[in-house]
Biopython code that builds the backbone (N, CA, C, O; Angstrom):
import numpy as np
from Bio.PDB.StructureBuilder import StructureBuilder

atoms = [
    (1, "MET", "N", (50.044, -20.653, -78.273)),
    (1, "MET", "CA", (50.710, -21.489, -77.444)),
    (1, "MET", "C", (52.005, -21.759, -77.139)),
    (1, "MET", "O", (52.925, -22.076, -77.894)),
    (2, "ASP", "N", (51.992, -21.597, -75.915)),
    (2, "ASP", "CA", (53.746, -21.392, -75.703)),
    (2, "ASP", "C", (54.530, -22.900, -75.822)),
    (2, "ASP", "O", (53.889, -23.950, -75.776)),
    (3, "ARG", "N", (55.693, -22.864, -75.946)),
    (3, "ARG", "CA", (56.401, -24.301, -76.473)),
    (3, "ARG", "C", (56.187, -25.276, -75.384)),
    (3, "ARG", "O", (55.958, -26.396, -75.841)),
    (4, "ARG", "N", (56.187, -25.212, -73.899)),
    (4, "ARG", "CA", (56.285, -25.816, -73.028)),
    (4, "ARG", "C", (54.560, -26.686, -72.965)),
    (4, "ARG", "O", (54.390, -27.830, -72.545)),
    (5, "LYS", "N", (53.834, -26.072, -73.323)),
    (5, "LYS", "CA", (52.535, -26.363, -73.588)),
    (5, "LYS", "C", (52.298, -27.372, -74.544)),
    (5, "LYS", "O", (51.687, -28.424, -74.358)),
    (6, "ALA", "N", (52.980, -26.857, -75.876)),
    (6, "ALA", "CA", (52.842, -27.389, -76.851)),
    (6, "ALA", "C", (53.743, -29.216, -76.650)),
    (6, "ALA", "O", (53.237, -30.317, -76.865)),
    (7, "VAL", "N", (54.765, -28.982, -76.310)),
    (7, "VAL", "CA", (55.419, -30.187, -75.990)),
    (7, "VAL", "C", (54.643, -31.036, -75.113)),
    (7, "VAL", "O", (54.627, -32.237, -75.385)),
    (8, "ARG", "N", (54.126, -30.706, -74.308)),
    (8, "ARG", "CA", (53.104, -31.393, -72.994)),
    (8, "ARG", "C", (52.302, -31.855, -73.889)),
    (8, "ARG", "O", (52.611, -33.003, -74.209)),
    (9, "ASN", "N", (51.100, -31.308, -74.612)),
    (9, "ASN", "CA", (50.088, -31.588, -75.281)),
    (9, "ASN", "C", (50.195, -32.792, -76.331)),
    (9, "ASN", "O", (49.315, -33.647, -76.427)),
    (10, "ASN", "N", (51.359, -32.776, -77.112)),
    (10, "ASN", "CA", (51.785, -33.520, -77.964)),
    (10, "ASN", "C", (52.422, -34.553, -77.113)),
    (10, "ASN", "O", (52.105, -35.545, -77.770)),
    (11, "ALA", "N", (53.033, -34.967, -76.206)),
    (11, "ALA", "CA", (53.094, -36.127, -75.470)),
    (11, "ALA", "C", (51.873, -36.550, -74.998)),
    (11, "ALA", "O", (51.633, -37.738, -75.212)),
    (12, "GLU", "N", (51.185, -36.028, -74.519)),
    (12, "GLU", "CA", (49.826, -36.717, -74.202)),
    (12, "GLU", "C", (48.674, -37.075, -75.018)),
    (12, "GLU", "O", (47.617, -37.613, -74.688)),
    (13, "SER", "N", (49.215, -36.548, -76.488)),
    (13, "SER", "CA", (48.431, -37.073, -77.592)),
    (13, "SER", "C", (48.979, -38.903, -77.817)),
    (13, "SER", "O", (48.373, -39.903, -78.201)),
    (14, "SER", "N", (50.209, -38.691, -77.418)),
    (14, "SER", "CA", (51.119, -40.012, -77.837)),
    (14, "SER", "C", (50.739, -41.046, -76.798)),
    (14, "SER", "O", (50.561, -42.231, -77.080)),
    (15, "LEU", "N", (50.588, -40.383, -75.216)),
    (15, "LEU", "CA", (50.041, -41.703, -74.437)),
    (15, "LEU", "C", (48.743, -42.082, -74.780)),
    (15, "LEU", "O", (48.443, -43.274, -74.706)),
    (16, "LEU", "N", (47.850, -41.174, -75.178)),
    (16, "LEU", "CA", (46.656, -40.980, -75.555)),
    (16, "LEU", "C", (46.379, -42.594, -76.279)),
    (16, "LEU", "O", (45.690, -43.531, -75.875)),
    (17, "LEU", "N", (47.342, -42.423, -77.660)),
    (17, "LEU", "CA", (47.158, -43.448, -78.708)),
    (17, "LEU", "C", (47.617, -44.654, -77.829)),
    (17, "LEU", "O", (46.879, -45.639, -77.872)),
    (18, "ALA", "N", (48.763, -44.724, -77.012)),
    (18, "ALA", "CA", (49.157, -46.020, -76.574)),
    (18, "ALA", "C", (47.970, -46.258, -75.472)),
    (18, "ALA", "O", (47.313, -47.253, -75.775)),
    (19, "ALA", "N", (47.625, -45.772, -74.564)),
    (19, "ALA", "CA", (46.215, -45.885, -73.843)),
    (19, "ALA", "C", (45.376, -46.928, -74.960)),
    (19, "ALA", "O", (45.236, -48.151, -74.981)),
    (20, "LEU", "N", (44.970, -45.999, -75.726)),
    (20, "LEU", "CA", (43.585, -46.819, -76.556)),
    (20, "LEU", "C", (44.152, -48.318, -77.261)),
    (20, "LEU", "O", (43.382, -49.238, -77.536)),
    (21, "PHE", "N", (45.549, -48.364, -77.479)),
    (21, "PHE", "CA", (45.979, -49.528, -78.282)),
    (21, "PHE", "C", (45.838, -50.561, -77.354)),
    (21, "PHE", "O", (45.500, -51.708, -77.647)),
    (22, "LYS", "N", (46.226, -49.948, -75.670)),
    (22, "LYS", "CA", (46.536, -51.030, -74.475)),
    (22, "LYS", "C", (44.889, -51.400, -73.788)),
    (22, "LYS", "O", (44.743, -52.305, -72.967)),
    (23, "HIS", "N", (43.982, -50.724, -74.175)),
    (23, "HIS", "CA", (42.982, -50.812, -73.466)),
    (23, "HIS", "C", (42.776, -50.173, -72.263)),
    (23, "HIS", "O", (41.875, -50.503, -71.492)),
    (24, "ASP", "N", (43.604, -49.225, -72.042)),
    (24, "ASP", "CA", (43.851, -48.727, -70.985)),
    (24, "ASP", "C", (42.751, -47.190, -70.707)),
    (24, "ASP", "O", (42.977, -45.991, -70.872)),
    (25, "TRP", "N", (41.667, -47.867, -70.276)),
    (25, "TRP", "CA", (40.656, -46.861, -70.329)),
    (25, "TRP", "C", (40.610, -45.878, -69.092)),
    (25, "TRP", "O", (40.150, -44.767, -69.357)),
    (26, "ASP", "N", (40.925, -46.049, -68.053)),
    (26, "ASP", "CA", (41.626, -45.040, -67.038)),
    (26, "ASP", "C", (42.203, -44.041, -67.792)),
    (26, "ASP", "O", (41.505, -43.033, -67.906)),
    (27, "ASN", "N", (43.295, -44.028, -68.350)),
    (27, "ASN", "CA", (44.083, -43.261, -69.064)),
    (27, "ASN", "C", (43.393, -42.577, -70.125)),
    (27, "ASN", "O", (43.428, -41.349, -70.198)),
    (28, "VAL", "N", (42.671, -43.396, -71.078)),
    (28, "VAL", "CA", (42.140, -42.800, -72.336)),
    (28, "VAL", "C", (41.029, -41.749, -71.601)),
    (28, "VAL", "O", (40.983, -40.651, -72.155)),
    (29, "ALA", "N", (40.410, -41.865, -70.803)),
    (29, "ALA", "CA", (39.488, -41.144, -69.955)),
    (29, "ALA", "C", (40.050, -39.813, -69.753)),
    (29, "ALA", "O", (39.628, -38.782, -70.276)),
    (30, "ARG", "N", (41.288, -39.944, -68.749)),
    (30, "ARG", "CA", (41.870, -38.551, -68.364)),
    (30, "ARG", "C", (42.509, -37.928, -69.306)),
    (30, "ARG", "O", (42.430, -36.705, -69.188)),
    (31, "LEU", "N", (43.427, -38.485, -70.661)),
    (31, "LEU", "CA", (44.106, -37.914, -71.516)),
    (31, "LEU", "C", (42.896, -37.425, -72.640)),
    (31, "LEU", "O", (43.252, -36.546, -73.425)),
    (32, "LEU", "N", (41.804, -37.825, -72.738)),
    (32, "LEU", "CA", (40.871, -37.694, -73.971)),
    (32, "LEU", "C", (40.501, -36.211, -73.880)),
    (32, "LEU", "O", (40.469, -35.568, -74.929)),
    (33, "GLU", "N", (40.203, -35.577, -72.648)),
    (33, "GLU", "CA", (39.638, -34.061, -72.527)),
    (33, "GLU", "C", (40.732, -33.232, -72.004)),
    (33, "GLU", "O", (40.558, -32.246, -71.287)),
    (34, "SER", "N", (42.189, -33.808, -72.509)),
    (34, "SER", "CA", (43.147, -32.741, -72.176)),
    (34, "SER", "C", (43.729, -31.715, -73.359)),
    (34, "SER", "O", (44.694, -30.962, -73.231)),
    (35, "ASP", "N", (43.035, -31.852, -74.341)),
    (35, "ASP", "CA", (43.618, -31.171, -75.464)),
    (35, "ASP", "C", (43.669, -29.645, -75.348)),
    (35, "ASP", "O", (42.606, -29.067, -75.119)),
    (36, "GLN", "N", (44.666, -29.015, -75.468)),
    (36, "GLN", "CA", (44.765, -27.772, -75.608)),
    (36, "GLN", "C", (45.376, -27.198, -77.069)),
    (36, "GLN", "O", (45.885, -26.095, -77.264)),
    (37, "PHE", "N", (45.217, -28.038, -77.811)),
    (37, "PHE", "CA", (45.639, -27.615, -79.119)),
    (37, "PHE", "C", (44.500, -26.869, -79.757)),
    (37, "PHE", "O", (44.691, -25.712, -80.131)),
    (38, "HIS", "N", (43.323, -27.450, -79.910)),
    (38, "HIS", "CA", (42.035, -26.494, -80.522)),
    (38, "HIS", "C", (41.115, -26.691, -80.113)),
    (38, "HIS", "O", (40.189, -26.179, -80.741)),
    (39, "GLU", "N", (40.778, -27.398, -79.033)),
    (39, "GLU", "CA", (39.170, -27.290, -78.346)),
    (39, "GLU", "C", (39.074, -26.064, -77.668)),
    (39, "GLU", "O", (37.961, -25.546, -77.572)),
    (40, "VAL", "N", (40.468, -25.289, -76.981)),
    (40, "VAL", "CA", (40.072, -24.123, -76.094)),
    (40, "VAL", "C", (39.758, -23.149, -77.138)),
    (40, "VAL", "O", (39.041, -22.196, -76.835)),
    (41, "TYR", "N", (40.188, -23.264, -78.293)),
    (41, "TYR", "CA", (39.537, -21.864, -79.537)),
    (41, "TYR", "C", (38.513, -22.154, -80.081)),
    (41, "TYR", "O", (37.825, -21.235, -80.526)),
    (42, "ARG", "N", (37.994, -23.783, -80.250)),
    (42, "ARG", "CA", (37.068, -23.590, -81.045)),
    (42, "ARG", "C", (35.949, -24.230, -80.362)),
    (42, "ARG", "O", (35.116, -24.813, -81.056)),
    (43, "ILE", "N", (35.818, -24.199, -79.070)),
    (43, "ILE", "CA", (34.809, -24.322, -78.080)),
    (43, "ILE", "C", (33.814, -23.335, -78.296)),
    (43, "ILE", "O", (32.661, -23.764, -78.294)),
    (44, "LYS", "N", (33.977, -22.072, -78.490)),
    (44, "LYS", "CA", (33.014, -20.920, -78.659)),
    (44, "LYS", "C", (32.330, -21.308, -80.000)),
    (44, "LYS", "O", (31.230, -20.778, -80.151)),
    (45, "LEU", "N", (32.639, -21.908, -80.743)),
    (45, "LEU", "CA", (32.098, -22.532, -81.934)),
    (45, "LEU", "C", (30.836, -23.366, -81.929)),
    (45, "LEU", "O", (29.796, -23.304, -82.584)),
    (46, "VAL", "N", (31.358, -24.324, -80.783)),
    (46, "VAL", "CA", (30.674, -25.621, -80.602)),
    (46, "VAL", "C", (30.110, -25.812, -79.355)),
    (46, "VAL", "O", (30.461, -26.819, -78.741)),
    (47, "PRO", "N", (29.118, -24.881, -78.728)),
    (47, "PRO", "CA", (29.153, -24.641, -77.351)),
    (47, "PRO", "C", (28.131, -26.397, -76.961)),
    (47, "PRO", "O", (27.604, -26.453, -75.850)),
    (48, "GLU", "N", (28.008, -27.298, -77.655)),
    (48, "GLU", "CA", (27.121, -28.473, -77.099)),
    (48, "GLU", "C", (28.074, -29.096, -76.664)),
    (48, "GLU", "O", (27.616, -30.003, -75.969)),
    (49, "LEU", "N", (29.708, -29.144, -76.684)),
    (49, "LEU", "CA", (30.814, -29.615, -76.360)),
    (49, "LEU", "C", (30.555, -29.707, -75.014)),
    (49, "LEU", "O", (30.565, -30.843, -74.539)),
    (50, "LYS", "N", (30.285, -28.608, -74.154)),
    (50, "LYS", "CA", (30.313, -28.101, -72.577)),
    (50, "LYS", "C", (28.890, -29.183, -72.307)),
    (50, "LYS", "O", (29.055, -30.237, -71.692)),
    (51, "THR", "N", (27.725, -28.843, -72.757)),
    (51, "THR", "CA", (26.652, -29.525, -72.454)),
    (51, "THR", "C", (26.782, -31.051, -72.658)),
    (51, "THR", "O", (26.158, -31.771, -71.879)),
    (52, "VAL", "N", (27.558, -31.632, -73.661)),
    (52, "VAL", "CA", (27.493, -32.960, -73.687)),
    (52, "VAL", "C", (28.562, -33.448, -72.880)),
    (52, "VAL", "O", (28.566, -34.586, -72.409)),
    (53, "ARG", "N", (29.746, -32.352, -72.662)),
    (53, "ARG", "CA", (30.736, -33.165, -71.497)),
    (53, "ARG", "C", (29.894, -33.196, -70.186)),
    (53, "ARG", "O", (29.661, -34.286, -69.663)),
    (54, "ASN", "N", (29.434, -32.049, -69.639)),
    (54, "ASN", "CA", (28.763, -31.897, -68.289)),
    (54, "ASN", "C", (27.677, -33.102, -68.286)),
    (54, "ASN", "O", (27.473, -33.645, -67.200)),
    (55, "LEU", "N", (26.879, -33.614, -69.565)),
    (55, "LEU", "CA", (25.995, -34.539, -69.135)),
    (55, "LEU", "C", (27.054, -35.698, -68.972)),
    (55, "LEU", "O", (26.995, -36.200, -67.850)),
    (56, "CYS", "N", (27.984, -36.240, -69.781)),
    (56, "CYS", "CA", (28.597, -37.258, -69.821)),
    (56, "CYS", "C", (29.097, -37.487, -68.169)),
    (56, "CYS", "O", (28.859, -38.540, -67.578)),
    (57, "HIS", "N", (29.797, -36.374, -67.557)),
    (57, "HIS", "CA", (30.375, -36.537, -66.109)),
    (57, "HIS", "C", (29.354, -36.556, -65.235)),
    (57, "HIS", "O", (29.595, -36.878, -64.072)),
    (58, "SER", "N", (28.105, -36.237, -65.610)),
    (58, "SER", "CA", (27.061, -36.536, -64.535)),
    (58, "SER", "C", (26.585, -37.781, -64.384)),
    (58, "SER", "O", (25.952, -38.123, -63.385)),
    (59, "VAL", "N", (26.915, -38.724, -65.584)),
    (59, "VAL", "CA", (26.393, -40.091, -65.387)),
    (59, "VAL", "C", (27.568, -40.910, -65.374)),
    (59, "VAL", "O", (27.467, -42.079, -65.745)),
    (60, "GLY", "N", (29.151, -40.253, -64.830)),
    (60, "GLY", "CA", (30.143, -41.188, -64.700)),
    (60, "GLY", "C", (31.093, -41.478, -65.662)),
    (60, "GLY", "O", (32.078, -42.180, -65.435)),
    (61, "ILE", "N", (30.730, -40.749, -67.176)),
    (61, "ILE", "CA", (31.824, -41.019, -68.200)),
    (61, "ILE", "C", (32.468, -39.708, -68.652)),
    (61, "ILE", "O", (31.978, -38.637, -69.012)),
    (62, "PHE", "N", (33.913, -40.203, -68.497)),
    (62, "PHE", "CA", (34.724, -39.079, -68.828)),
    (62, "PHE", "C", (35.412, -39.579, -70.013)),
    (62, "PHE", "O", (36.262, -40.461, -69.898)),
    (63, "GLY", "N", (35.045, -38.980, -71.366)),
    (63, "GLY", "CA", (35.768, -39.501, -72.250)),
    (63, "GLY", "C", (35.075, -38.544, -73.606)),
    (63, "GLY", "O", (34.678, -39.281, -74.509)),
    (64, "SER", "N", (34.986, -37.869, -73.727)),
    (64, "SER", "CA", (34.599, -36.845, -74.878)),
    (64, "SER", "C", (35.576, -35.689, -75.554)),
    (64, "SER", "O", (36.098, -34.811, -74.867)),
    (65, "TYR", "N", (35.731, -35.783, -76.779)),
    (65, "TYR", "CA", (36.502, -34.654, -77.378)),
    (65, "TYR", "C", (35.590, -34.060, -78.746)),
    (65, "TYR", "O", (34.631, -34.512, -79.372)),
    (66, "LEU", "N", (36.265, -33.045, -78.831)),
    (66, "LEU", "CA", (35.913, -32.117, -80.255)),
    (66, "LEU", "C", (36.640, -32.709, -81.558)),
    (66, "LEU", "O", (37.829, -32.451, -81.744)),
    (67, "SER", "N", (35.888, -33.533, -82.489)),
    (67, "SER", "CA", (36.651, -34.304, -83.537)),
    (67, "SER", "C", (37.015, -33.433, -84.681)),
    (67, "SER", "O", (36.167, -32.684, -85.165)),
    (68, "GLY", "N", (38.193, -33.484, -85.128)),
    (68, "GLY", "CA", (38.436, -32.761, -86.317)),
    (68, "GLY", "C", (38.306, -31.252, -86.382)),
    (68, "GLY", "O", (38.752, -30.648, -85.406)),
    (69, "ALA", "N", (37.812, -30.590, -87.293)),
    (69, "ALA", "CA", (37.339, -29.204, -87.431)),
    (69, "ALA", "C", (36.668, -28.874, -86.613)),
    (69, "ALA", "O", (36.691, -27.656, -86.433)),
    (70, "GLY", "N", (35.633, -29.766, -85.591)),
    (70, "GLY", "CA", (34.758, -29.207, -84.504)),
    (70, "GLY", "C", (33.338, -29.177, -84.835)),
    (70, "GLY", "O", (32.639, -28.260, -84.405)),
    (71, "THR", "N", (32.850, -30.112, -85.571)),
    (71, "THR", "CA", (31.819, -30.017, -85.996)),
    (71, "THR", "C", (30.910, -31.189, -85.268)),
    (71, "THR", "O", (29.698, -31.340, -85.113)),
    (72, "THR", "N", (31.957, -31.864, -84.936)),
    (72, "THR", "CA", (31.451, -33.039, -84.202)),
    (72, "THR", "C", (31.638, -33.352, -83.032)),
    (72, "THR", "O", (32.770, -32.924, -82.804)),
    (73, "VAL", "N", (31.180, -33.929, -81.928)),
    (73, "VAL", "CA", (31.407, -34.151, -80.641)),
    (73, "VAL", "C", (31.374, -35.641, -80.559)),
    (73, "VAL", "O", (30.360, -36.279, -80.843)),
    (74, "MET", "N", (32.939, -36.411, -80.012)),
    (74, "MET", "CA", (32.848, -38.024, -79.742)),
    (74, "MET", "C", (32.728, -38.251, -78.287)),
    (74, "MET", "O", (33.121, -37.595, -77.322)),
    (75, "ILE", "N", (32.118, -39.294, -78.388)),
    (75, "ILE", "CA", (32.067, -39.689, -76.732)),
    (75, "ILE", "C", (32.775, -41.228, -76.675)),
    (75, "ILE", "O", (32.436, -42.075, -77.502)),
    (76, "ILE", "N", (33.663, -41.484, -75.760)),
    (76, "ILE", "CA", (33.908, -43.185, -75.758)),
    (76, "ILE", "C", (33.194, -43.270, -74.502)),
    (76, "ILE", "O", (33.381, -42.505, -73.556)),
    (77, "ALA", "N", (32.426, -44.163, -74.525)),
    (77, "ALA", "CA", (32.085, -44.757, -73.271)),
    (77, "ALA", "C", (31.804, -46.593, -73.433)),
    (77, "ALA", "O", (31.794, -47.209, -74.498)),
    (78, "LYS", "N", (31.639, -47.050, -72.343)),
    (78, "LYS", "CA", (31.657, -48.494, -72.401)),
    (78, "LYS", "C", (30.489, -48.759, -72.944)),
    (78, "LYS", "O", (29.644, -47.866, -72.995)),
    (79, "LYS", "N", (30.194, -50.189, -73.512)),
    (79, "LYS", "CA", (28.980, -50.604, -73.860)),
    (79, "LYS", "C", (27.656, -50.472, -73.198)),
    (79, "LYS", "O", (26.576, -50.086, -73.645)),
    (80, "ASP", "N", (28.029, -50.910, -71.957)),
    (80, "ASP", "CA", (26.939, -50.576, -70.921)),
    (80, "ASP", "C", (26.523, -49.578, -70.425)),
    (80, "ASP", "O", (25.661, -49.571, -69.547)),
    (81, "GLN", "N", (27.081, -48.543, -70.916)),
    (81, "GLN", "CA", (26.758, -47.094, -70.594)),
    (81, "GLN", "C", (26.026, -46.330, -71.813)),
    (81, "GLN", "O", (25.329, -45.316, -71.773)),
    (82, "ALA", "N", (26.387, -47.103, -72.863)),
    (82, "ALA", "CA", (26.065, -46.376, -74.209)),
    (82, "ALA", "C", (24.540, -46.273, -74.586)),
    (82, "ALA", "O", (24.242, -45.322, -75.309)),
    (83, "ASP", "N", (23.741, -46.952, -74.273)),
    (83, "ASP", "CA", (22.219, -47.017, -74.716)),
    (83, "ASP", "C", (21.694, -45.974, -73.626)),
    (83, "ASP", "O", (20.733, -45.261, -73.917)),
    (84, "PHE", "N", (22.423, -45.853, -72.145)),
    (84, "PHE", "CA", (21.665, -44.954, -71.416)),
    (84, "PHE", "C", (22.141, -43.422, -71.401)),
    (84, "PHE", "O", (21.579, -42.507, -70.799)),
    (85, "LEU", "N", (23.187, -43.344, -72.116)),
    (85, "LEU", "CA", (23.741, -41.927, -72.373)),
    (85, "LEU", "C", (23.149, -41.538, -73.875)),
    (85, "LEU", "O", (22.881, -40.346, -74.032)),
    (86, "LEU", "N", (22.953, -42.305, -74.834)),
    (86, "LEU", "CA", (22.030, -42.275, -75.975)),
    (86, "LEU", "C", (20.727, -41.689, -75.358)),
    (86, "LEU", "O", (20.462, -40.499, -75.527)),
    (87, "ASP", "N", (19.958, -42.463, -74.688)),
    (87, "ASP", "CA", (18.822, -41.688, -74.145)),
    (87, "ASP", "C", (18.712, -40.625, -73.556)),
    (87, "ASP", "O", (17.713, -39.911, -73.644)),
    (88, "GLN", "N", (20.059, -40.280, -72.643)),
    (88, "GLN", "CA", (20.042, -38.484, -71.903)),
    (88, "GLN", "C", (20.223, -37.683, -73.018)),
    (88, "GLN", "O", (19.627, -36.615, -73.156)),
    (89, "LEU", "N", (21.163, -38.220, -73.977)),
    (89, "LEU", "CA", (21.407, -37.227, -74.839)),
    (89, "LEU", "C", (20.059, -36.770, -75.530)),
    (89, "LEU", "O", (19.671, -35.606, -75.626)),
    (90, "ASN", "N", (19.465, -37.824, -75.961)),
    (90, "ASN", "CA", (18.374, -37.538, -77.026)),
    (90, "ASN", "C", (17.059, -36.253, -76.153)),
    (90, "ASN", "O", (16.344, -35.424, -76.715)),
    (91, "LYS", "N", (17.199, -36.617, -74.433)),
    (91, "LYS", "CA", (16.264, -35.990, -73.956)),
    (91, "LYS", "C", (16.583, -34.388, -73.742)),
    (91, "LYS", "O", (15.691, -33.551, -73.607)),
    (92, "THR", "N", (18.035, -34.080, -73.731)),
    (92, "THR", "CA", (18.732, -33.139, -73.474)),
    (92, "THR", "C", (18.107, -31.638, -74.422)),
    (92, "THR", "O", (18.546, -31.433, -75.554)),
    (93, "GLU", "N", (17.352, -30.950, -73.963)),
    (93, "GLU", "CA", (16.691, -29.690, -74.915)),
    (93, "GLU", "C", (17.822, -28.876, -75.729)),
    (93, "GLU", "O", (17.647, -28.372, -76.839)),
    (94, "LYS", "N", (19.072, -28.837, -74.941)),
    (94, "LYS", "CA", (20.302, -27.860, -75.597)),
    (94, "LYS", "C", (20.858, -28.554, -76.694)),
    (94, "LYS", "O", (21.668, -28.010, -77.445)),
    (95, "LEU", "N", (20.347, -30.117, -76.887)),
    (95, "LEU", "CA", (21.071, -30.729, -77.991)),
    (95, "LEU", "C", (19.983, -30.976, -79.366)),
    (95, "LEU", "O", (20.138, -31.747, -80.312)),
    (96, "ARG", "N", (18.817, -29.997, -79.081)),
    (96, "ARG", "CA", (17.888, -30.387, -80.119)),
    (96, "ARG", "C", (18.070, -30.097, -81.386)),
    (96, "ARG", "O", (18.353, -28.956, -81.752)),
    (97, "GLY", "N", (17.939, -31.027, -82.134)),
    (97, "GLY", "CA", (18.418, -30.551, -83.622)),
    (97, "GLY", "C", (19.552, -31.371, -83.814)),
    (97, "GLY", "O", (19.523, -32.134, -84.779)),
    (98, "CYS", "N", (20.456, -31.361, -83.146)),
    (98, "CYS", "CA", (21.576, -32.438, -83.293)),
    (98, "CYS", "C", (21.459, -33.743, -83.433)),
    (98, "CYS", "O", (20.860, -34.457, -82.629)),
    (99, "LYS", "N", (22.151, -34.230, -84.701)),
    (99, "LYS", "CA", (22.117, -35.556, -84.773)),
    (99, "LYS", "C", (23.199, -36.541, -83.953)),
    (99, "LYS", "O", (24.408, -36.322, -83.874)),
    (100, "ILE", "N", (22.528, -37.607, -83.397)),
    (100, "ILE", "CA", (23.157, -37.949, -82.282)),
    (100, "ILE", "C", (23.167, -39.665, -82.711)),
    (100, "ILE", "O", (22.199, -40.420, -82.800)),
    (101, "LYS", "N", (24.492, -39.932, -82.913)),
    (101, "LYS", "CA", (24.523, -41.503, -83.608)),
    (101, "LYS", "C", (25.620, -42.288, -82.332)),
    (101, "LYS", "O", (26.576, -41.859, -81.685)),
    (102, "LEU", "N", (24.755, -43.908, -82.402)),
    (102, "LEU", "CA", (25.890, -44.862, -81.438)),
    (102, "LEU", "C", (26.587, -45.618, -82.460)),
    (102, "LEU", "O", (26.070, -46.315, -83.333)),
    (103, "LEU", "N", (27.908, -45.386, -82.239)),
    (103, "LEU", "CA", (29.103, -45.818, -83.115)),
    (103, "LEU", "C", (29.539, -47.081, -82.577)),
    (103, "LEU", "O", (29.080, -47.304, -81.457)),
    (104, "GLU", "N", (30.284, -47.963, -83.046)),
    (104, "GLU", "CA", (31.103, -48.768, -82.690)),
    (104, "GLU", "C", (32.813, -48.931, -83.010)),
    (104, "GLU", "O", (33.223, -48.901, -84.171)),
    (105, "PHE", "N", (33.510, -49.061, -82.128)),
    (105, "PHE", "CA", (34.816, -49.212, -82.482)),
    (105, "PHE", "C", (34.986, -50.347, -83.798)),
    (105, "PHE", "O", (34.547, -51.497, -83.753)),
    (106, "ASN", "N", (35.572, -49.867, -84.725)),
    (106, "ASN", "CA", (35.959, -50.870, -85.906)),
    (106, "ASN", "C", (37.629, -51.238, -85.537)),
    (106, "ASN", "O", (38.586, -50.470, -85.638)),
    (107, "LEU", "N", (37.626, -52.866, -85.017)),
    (107, "LEU", "CA", (38.926, -53.300, -84.639)),
    (107, "LEU", "C", (39.806, -54.083, -85.701)),
    (107, "LEU", "O", (40.877, -54.683, -85.608)),
    (108, "SER", "N", (39.066, -53.877, -86.582)),
    (108, "SER", "CA", (39.898, -54.461, -87.948)),
    (108, "SER", "C", (40.764, -53.417, -88.724)),
    (108, "SER", "O", (41.728, -53.612, -89.464)),
    (109, "GLY", "N", (40.161, -52.268, -88.354)),
    (109, "GLY", "CA", (41.149, -51.007, -89.075)),
    (109, "GLY", "C", (40.485, -50.578, -90.572)),
    (109, "GLY", "O", (39.331, -50.905, -90.850)),
    (110, "ALA", "N", (41.134, -49.992, -91.284)),
    (110, "ALA", "CA", (40.835, -49.877, -92.547)),
    (110, "ALA", "C", (41.220, -50.900, -93.523)),
    (110, "ALA", "O", (42.205, -51.637, -93.542)),
    (111, "ASN", "N", (39.832, -50.740, -94.653)),
    (111, "ASN", "CA", (40.012, -51.787, -95.549)),
    (111, "ASN", "C", (39.816, -51.195, -96.873)),
    (111, "ASN", "O", (39.151, -50.175, -97.055)),
    (112, "ILE", "N", (40.407, -51.855, -97.791)),
    (112, "ILE", "CA", (40.297, -51.134, -99.135)),
    (112, "ILE", "C", (39.531, -52.355, -99.692)),
    (112, "ILE", "O", (39.749, -53.539, -99.435)),
    (113, "SER", "N", (38.472, -51.763, -100.611)),
    (113, "SER", "CA", (37.563, -52.856, -101.242)),
    (113, "SER", "C", (37.658, -52.099, -102.988)),
    (113, "SER", "O", (37.858, -50.912, -103.245)),
    (114, "GLU", "N", (37.512, -52.871, -103.657)),
    (114, "GLU", "CA", (37.572, -52.386, -104.913)),
    (114, "GLU", "C", (36.005, -52.179, -105.592)),
    (114, "GLU", "O", (35.881, -51.743, -106.736)),
]
sb = StructureBuilder()
sb.init_structure("model")
sb.init_model(0)
sb.init_chain("A")
sb.init_seg("    ")
for serial, (resi, resn, name, xyz) in enumerate(atoms, 1):
    if name == "N":
        sb.init_residue(resn, " ", resi, " ")
    sb.init_atom(name, np.array(xyz, "f"), 0.0, 1.0, " ", f" {name:<3s}", serial, name[0])
structure = sb.get_structure()
């Protein structure tokens, strides 16, 4: 990756965090799928990302990303879209055998318990 692309991607990562903090969902959706650090290299290892992303876009959800090292595809959707999306994902033949879970944001942050 050239320097210009790396600087831009790093800046977009910072903007994404700010957008999440401000609940600016339009910018979250725009920035979430702009990763150039690792998705472009790992997408071959996780072909389900394209399937999930295409399905999300077809139902009006823009907000999916390859999480961590790339074995998990995450989607950020509004609550009123989640059940419908979950149903559609479960019906998708190319995702047969994948674990599909509905998660909610933890708004209280990390907690330490003894």
